[in-house]
Structures are given as structure tokens and as C-alpha cells.
C-alpha positions in Angstrom: 1.3 3.9 21.7 -2.4 3.9 21.1 -2.3 7.6 20.2 0.3 7.0 17.6 -1.6 4.1 16.1 -4.8 6.3 15.9 -2.7 9.1 14.2 -1.2 6.6 11.8 -4.6 5.2 10.9 -5.9 8.7 10.3 -3.0 9.6 8.0 -3.4 6.3 6.2 -7.0 7.3 5.5 -6.0 10.2 3.4 -2.6 9.3 2.1 -1.6 5.8 1.1 1.6 5.8 3.2 2.2 2.0 3.3 1.5 1.6 -0.4 3.9 4.4 -1.2 6.5 2.9 1.0 6.0 -0.4 -0.8 6.5 1.2 -4.2 9.7 2.8 -2.8 10.9 -0.6 -1.7 10.2 -2.0 -5.2 12.1 0.9 -6.7 15.1 0.1 -4.4 14.8 -3.6 -5.5 14.8 -2.6 -9.2 17.7 -0.2 -9.0 19.7 -1.6 -6.1 21.3 -4.9 -5.1 18.7 -5.6 -2.4 15.7 -7.9 -2.7 13.0 -6.1 -0.8 10.0 -7.3 -2.9 8.6 -9.5 -0.1 8.5 -6.6 2.3 6.9 -4.4 -0.4 4.2 -6.9 -1.1 3.4 -7.3 2.6 3.3 -3.5 3.1 1.0 -3.1 0.1 -1.4 -5.7 1.3 -1.5 -4.4 4.9 -2.0 -0.8 3.6 -4.8 -1.8 1.3 -6.7 -3.6 4.0 -6.2 -0.7 6.4 -7.6 1.6 3.8 -10.7 -0.6 3.4 -11.1 -0.7 7.2 -10.8 3.1 7.4 -13.3 3.8 4.6 -15.8 1.2 5.8 -16.7 0.7 2.1 -18.9 3.7 1.6 -20.5 4.4 -1.8 -19.7 8.1 -2.2 -18.2 8.7 -5.6 -15.0 10.3 -4.2 -14.3 7.4 -1.9 -14.8 4.9 -4.6 -12.4 6.9 -6.8 -9.8 7.0 -4.0 -10.2 3.2 -3.4 -9.8 2.6 -7.2 -6.5 4.5 -7.1 -5.4 2.5 -4.1 -6.4 -0.7 -5.8 -4.2 0.2 -8.8 -1.3 0.9 -6.4 -2.0 -2.4 -4.6 -1.9 -4.4 -7.8 1.2 -2.7 -9.0 2.9 -3.7 -5.7 1.7 -7.3 -5.8 2.5 -7.8 -9.5 5.9 -6.2 -9.4 6.8 -7.8 -6.1 5.8 -11.3 -7.5 7.7 -10.7 -10.7 10.8 -9.6 -8.8 10.6 -12.6 -6.5 10.4 -15.0 -9.5 13.5 -13.5 -11.2 
């Protein structure tokens, strides 16, 4: 189990897996009859904080650019998830 967790954290470092899964759940919520916005928001928040933990907030330009992209995805998930929960 520990090996799988380390592999997942390594993958999450390069690819925003949880954030993309959250966007996928929001797309299912928009086009389907399911309300998965709560799960999408939770996945987005967890994925974003795992990304911060993995990067350890370094100040290299590339890492800041990648964190900015993840921040945009994070806000998309939170805003869309909140909007879908209200409607």
C-alpha cells in the first residue's frame, strides 16, 4: 500500500490527476443526471494541496508556472462545483 501511495504522489507531482478527475466529475454533473459536484470539489482541494506538498513551494519559474496552472484548475473546480451545488 505504501508503494502505491508513493507512486501516486509521484504521478500527482507531474500530472494533476485528482484535478482532472474533478473536472471530469463536473462534466458528468453538467451533462448527466448525477450531482457529483461535492466529490469534484473535494478531489480538487485534495489534489491542489498534494501538489503544494510535492512541490514544497520552490521558486523556480517552471514550478511557479505549473502551480499557476493548477491554481486555475483548482478555482475552476471550486467555482463550478459551488455553482452546481447552489442550482
